[in-house]
C-alpha positions in Angstrom: -22.5 -31.3 -45.9 -21.7 -33.0 -49.5 -18.1 -32.5 -50.6 -19.0 -30.6 -53.5 -20.4 -27.8 -50.7 -17.5 -28.2 -48.7 -14.7 -27.3 -51.4 -16.7 -25.1 -53.6 -15.5 -21.4 -53.6 -17.6 -19.7 -50.3 -19.6 -17.0 -52.5 -20.9 -20.1 -54.6 -22.9 -21.3 -52.1 -25.4 -18.8 -52.2 -25.3 -17.5 -56.0 -28.5 -18.5 -58.3 -26.9 -19.6 -61.7 -27.7 -17.6 -64.6 -31.5 -18.5 -65.8 -31.1 -19.1 -69.7 -34.2 -19.7 -72.0 -33.0 -23.5 -72.1 -31.7 -23.9 -68.5 -35.1 -22.6 -67.0 -37.8 -24.1 -69.7 -37.9 -26.6 -71.8 -40.8 -28.3 -73.8 -43.2 -26.2 -76.0 -43.2 -25.7 -79.9 -43.7 -22.3 -80.0 -40.4 -20.6 -79.0 -40.7 -16.6 -77.9 -38.6 -16.5 -75.0 -34.7 -16.1 -76.2 -35.1 -13.4 -78.4 -34.0 -15.6 -81.1 -35.0 -15.1 -85.1 -37.7 -17.3 -86.2 -35.5 -19.3 -88.8 -32.2 -19.6 -90.2 -32.1 -17.6 -93.4 -28.7 -19.6 -94.5 -30.7 -22.8 -94.6 -32.6 -21.5 -97.6 -29.5 -20.9 -99.8 -27.2 -23.3 -98.4 -26.8 -27.1 -98.8 -24.7 -28.6 -96.1 -24.6 -30.6 -93.3 -23.7 -28.0 -90.8 -26.8 -25.5 -91.8 -30.7 -26.7 -91.4 -33.5 -25.3 -89.8 -32.9 -25.0 -86.1 -29.9 -22.9 -86.1 -31.9 -19.8 -85.0 -32.4 -21.6 -81.8 -29.9 -21.5 -79.2 -28.1 -25.1 -77.9 -29.5 -26.9 -74.9 -27.8 -25.9 -71.4 -26.9 -29.8 -71.2 -28.2 -31.6 -73.8 -29.9 -34.9 -72.7 -29.3 -37.0 -75.9 -25.4 -35.9 -75.7 -25.1 -36.6 -72.1 -26.8 -40.1 -71.9 -24.6 -41.4 -74.7 -21.8 -40.4 -73.3 -22.7 -41.6 -69.9 -24.0 -45.0 -71.9 -20.7 -45.2 -73.1 -18.5 -44.6 -70.2 -21.0 -46.8 -68.2 -22.0 -44.0 -65.6 -25.5 -42.3 -65.4 -26.0 -39.3 -66.9 -26.1 -37.5 -63.5 -22.6 -37.8 -63.5 -22.0 -36.1 -66.5 -21.2 -32.4 -67.7 -20.4 -31.7 -71.7 -18.3 -29.2 -72.2 -16.2 -27.0 -74.8 -13.0 -29.8 -74.6 -11.3 -30.9 -71.5 -9.7 -27.4 -71.3 -12.9 -26.2 -70.7 -13.4 -28.5 -67.6 -10.1 -27.8 -65.9 -11.1 -24.2 -66.0 -14.6 -25.0 -64.9 -13.0 -26.7 -61.8 -10.6 -24.2 -61.1 -13.6 -21.6 -61.0 -15.6 -23.4 -58.8 -13.1 -24.8 -56.4 -10.4 -22.1 -55.9 -10.7 -18.8 -54.3 -8.0 -16.3 -56.2 -5.5 -15.9 -54.4 -6.4 -18.4 -51.5 -6.7 -21.8 -53.1 -4.2 -24.0 -54.9 -3.9 -26.5 -57.4 -1.2 -29.5 -57.3 0.3 -30.9 -60.8 2.8 -33.5 -61.6 5.0 -32.6 -63.9 6.2 -33.1 -66.5 2.7 -33.3 -67.5 -0.1 -31.1 -69.5 0.6 -27.6 -69.7 -3.1 -26.1 -69.5 -3.3 -27.4 -65.7 -0.9 -24.4 -64.3 -1.9 -21.8 -66.7 -6.2 -22.1 -66.3 -5.0 -21.7 -62.3 -2.9 -18.9 -62.9 -5.0 -16.9 -64.9 -7.8 -17.6 -62.6 -5.3 -16.6 -59.3 -5.1 -19.6 -58.1 -2.0 -21.0 -56.6 0.1 -23.8 -58.8 2.0 -26.5 -56.5 4.7 -28.7 -58.1 4.7 -32.3 -56.9 7.1 -33.9 -59.8 6.8 -37.8 -60.7 9.2 -40.0 -59.5 10.3 -42.7 -62.4 7.4 -41.6 -64.3 4.7 -42.4 -61.5 2.7 -40.4 -58.9 4.4 -39.4 -55.6 2.0 -39.7 -53.2 3.6 -39.1 -50.0 5.0 -35.8 -51.7 1.4 -34.5 -52.7 0.0 -35.7 -49.2 2.9 -33.5 -47.4 1.9 -30.3 -49.7 -1.6 -30.5 -48.7 -0.9 -30.5 -45.2 1.6 -27.8 -45.2 1.2 -25.8 -48.6 0.7 -22.1 -47.2 -2.4 -21.9 -49.6 -5.3 -24.5 -49.4 -4.8 -27.3 -51.8 -8.4 -27.9 -53.7 -7.3 -29.8 -56.6 -4.9 -32.6 -57.9 -4.5 -32.7 -61.3 -3.4 -36.3 -62.6 -2.7 -37.0 -66.4 -3.0 -40.3 -67.1 -2.5 -41.5 -69.8 0.5 -39.4 -69.3 1.0 -36.2 -71.9 3.8 -36.1 -72.3 5.5 -39.0 -71.2 2.6 -41.6 -72.8 2.9 -44.4 -70.0 0.1 -45.5 -67.6 0.3 -45.0 -63.6 -0.3 -47.5 -61.8 -3.9 -48.6 -60.5 -2.6 -48.9 -56.9 -0.8 -45.5 -57.1 -4.2 -43.8 -58.1 -5.8 -45.8 -55.3 -3.5 -44.6 -52.5 -3.7 -41.4 -53.8 -7.7 -41.0 -53.2 -7.8 -43.0 -50.2 -4.9 -40.6 -48.3 -6.2 -37.5 -49.8 -10.1 -38.4 -48.6 -12.3 -35.5 -48.5 -9.6 -32.6 -48.1 -9.1 -32.0 -52.2 -10.7 -33.2 -55.2 -8.4 -35.1 -57.5 -8.7 -34.9 -61.2 -7.9 -37.9 -63.6 -7.5 -36.5 -66.8 -7.9 -39.5 -69.7 -7.9 -37.5 -73.1 -5.7 -40.8 -74.6 -7.3 -43.6 -72.3 -9.3 -45.1 -75.8 -5.2 -46.1 -77.0 -4.3 -47.5 -73.6 -4.6 -51.5 -72.8 -5.3 -50.7 -69.3 -7.0 -47.6 -68.5 -6.1 -45.5 -65.2 -9.5 -45.8 -63.9 -9.3 -49.3 -65.0 -11.5 -50.0 -68.1 -13.9 -47.7 -69.6 -17.3 -49.3 -68.3 -15.9 -49.5 -64.7 -15.5 -45.7 -64.1 -19.2 -46.0 -62.0 -17.4 -47.9 -60.1 -14.5 -45.7 -58.9 -17.1 -42.8 -58.8 -19.1 -44.8 -56.2 -16.3 -45.0 -54.3 -14.7 -42.1 -54.2 -16.8 -38.9 -53.9 -13.5 -36.7 -54.6 -12.7 -38.3 -57.8 -13.4 -36.7 -61.5 -12.7 -37.8 -64.5 -12.0 -35.9 -68.0 -13.1 -37.3 -71.1 -12.5 -35.8 -74.8 -13.8 -36.8 -78.3 -10.4 -34.7 -79.4 -8.3 -37.6 -79.4 -9.7 -41.6 -80.5 -12.6 -39.9 -81.9 -10.6 -37.6 -84.4 -12.9 -34.6 -83.3 -11.0 -32.4 -82.3 -12.5 -29.3 -84.5 -15.8 -29.6 -82.7 -14.3 -28.9 -79.3 -16.1 -31.4 -76.9 -15.1 -32.7 -73.6 -16.9 -34.4 -70.7 -16.5 -34.3 -66.7 -17.6 -37.4 -65.5 -17.8 -36.9 -61.6 -20.4 -37.6 -58.6 -23.6 -35.5 -59.5 -22.5 -33.1 -56.1 -19.8 -32.0 -58.2 -21.2 -31.8 -61.6 -23.8 -29.6 -59.8 -21.2 -27.0 -58.1 -19.7 -27.0 -61.9 -23.2 -26.2 -63.3 -23.1 -23.1 -61.4 -20.2 -21.5 -63.1 -20.2 -23.1 -66.8 -21.4 -20.9 -69.9 -25.3 -20.8 -70.5 -25.0 -22.4 -73.9 -22.0 -24.1 -73.4 -21.6 -26.1 -77.1 -23.1 -25.3 -80.2 -25.7 -27.1 -81.7 -23.6 -28.8 -84.8 -21.2 -29.8 -82.1 -23.8 -31.4 -80.2 -25.3 -33.1 -83.3 -22.0 -34.6 -84.2 -20.6 -35.4 -81.2 -24.0 -37.8 -80.4 -23.6 -39.4 -84.2 -20.1 -39.8 -82.9 -21.3 -42.5 -80.0 -23.5 -44.6 -81.5 -22.5 -48.3 -81.7 -21.5 -47.9 -85.3 -19.3 -45.0 -84.8 -17.7 -46.2 -81.6 -16.8 -49.4 -83.7 -15.2 -47.3 -86.1 -13.4 -45.2 -83.6 -12.1 -48.8 -82.4 -10.7 -49.7 -85.9 -8.8 -46.7 -86.0 -7.4 -46.8 -82.8 -6.1 -50.3 -83.5 -4.9 -49.1 -86.5 -3.1 -46.1 -84.7 -1.9 -48.5 -82.3 -0.7 -50.7 -85.1 1.6 -47.4 -86.7 3.0 -46.7 -83.4 4.5 -50.0 -82.8 5.8 -49.8 -86.6 7.5 -46.4 -85.4 8.6 -47.8 -82.3 10.5 -50.6 -84.3 11.9 -48.3 -86.5 13.3 -46.0 -83.9 15.2 -48.8 -82.3 17.9 -48.7 -84.5 17.9 -44.7 -85.1 21.6 -43.2 -84.1 19.9 -39.8 -83.0 17.6 -41.7 -80.7 19.1 -41.7 -77.1 15.4 -43.1 -75.6 12.5 -44.0 -76.6 9.9 -43.5 -73.6 7.5 -46.1 -73.1 3.9 -45.2 -75.0 0.6 -46.4 -74.7 -0.9 -43.5 -76.5 -1.4 -41.9 -80.0 2.3 -40.6 -79.3 5.5 -41.2 -78.9 8.1 -39.1 -76.5 12.1 -39.6 -77.7 14.8 -38.1 -75.8 17.4 -37.1 -78.9 20.9 -36.3 -79.7 20.1 -32.7 -80.2 15.8 -31.6 -79.9 16.2 -28.2 -82.3 17.9 -29.6 -84.9 15.4 -33.4 -85.2 12.9 -30.9 -85.5 14.4 -28.5 -88.1 15.1 -31.5 -90.1 11.6 -32.9 -90.0 10.2 -29.6 -91.0 12.6 -29.1 -94.0 10.4 -32.0 -95.0 7.6 -30.8 -94.4 6.7 -32.8 -91.0 6.7 -31.5 -88.0 6.8 -32.5 -84.5 6.6 -31.1 -80.8 9.8 -30.5 -79.0 9.0 -31.0 -75.5 12.8 -29.9 -74.6 10.8 -27.2 -72.0 9.3 -29.9 -69.8 11.0 -30.5 -66.4 13.3 -33.5 -66.8 12.8 -33.8 -70.4 16.4 -31.7 -72.0 16.4 -33.0 -75.8 13.1 -34.6 -76.0 10.6 -34.6 -79.1 7.2 -36.2 -78.8 6.0 -37.9 -82.2 2.1 -38.1 -82.8 1.3 -41.1 -84.3 -0.7 -40.4 -87.9 -2.2 -42.2 -90.8 -0.1 -45.0 -92.3 0.9 -42.9 -95.5 2.0 -40.2 -92.8 4.3 -42.6 -91.0 5.9 -43.3 -94.9 6.6 -40.0 -94.9 8.3 -39.2 -91.8 10.1 -43.0 -91.9 11.5 -41.7 -95.5 13.0 -38.9 -94.2 14.6 -40.3 -90.9 18.3 -38.4 -89.9 
């Protein structure tokens, strides 16, 4: 029995997923099987990149071209890729696939990304918090929860690089977690900010394949929203062993991504576009270091948290007042004071050089 079969919600074992027109059949050049219009009227009167002759058709269930493009970028096989509406949908799909409402739980390691808990709660799954210790995983405490929690732990969510902290977890701690959890639960490593990090959590972008082969309980989440600058098209990916991908495919929507999203996302994974992304990441990292240098002498800053991402977390004298000060100048930053252990903390995203100029000019 595969790991996915062992951990997925019991009723899914007998579930036959919805057989959409694009999922059950492919090929052909006359498509009369999905109750679609024969053409897009807008295409006759509009002249822009978002209209076209194929918008009357439902998009692919999973675009082979898009999944292969991301597989090539990440160094994995296409069978290990699921494309979805951003990492947020991947989080929800994992919970829907593997957590029985009222019976199973997830583990989160706060301070961390809020959607892990929210997605679990909306689905009726439990949420067990195991706080980070000195900004790193508390592996013994996570293992204790797996062994003693009243509800079965099915998923462990790890944000790396961290949001909101901005730092990397150590590879040793990730390997220790994966090795000691074994096949009792799935470890989900959310790498939304991976392109900004000098050394990634699953080491390097082209080394994910070896991790997936070594750890059948590993799922890696990726997105085009951050470094690729495509938050508006809502495109993310789950990278996982093929059995886990197949289990998730049972619960994903029949047509997960709009055709326009598929088209733009595939173009964004061309060699030229990846090179452009990497140049922008380098520019962002340069602006981050510029901001850090300016913050070193700021009297309103108590602590500058280490960052390998496109944001910087600060402990400040009065978070609400600092946020209001910048807002009065038309600059919005994020108050993170509600997060565990982050009283009077704010998060500043790294913008363009011109945007950072404006920020620095209005420092308190």
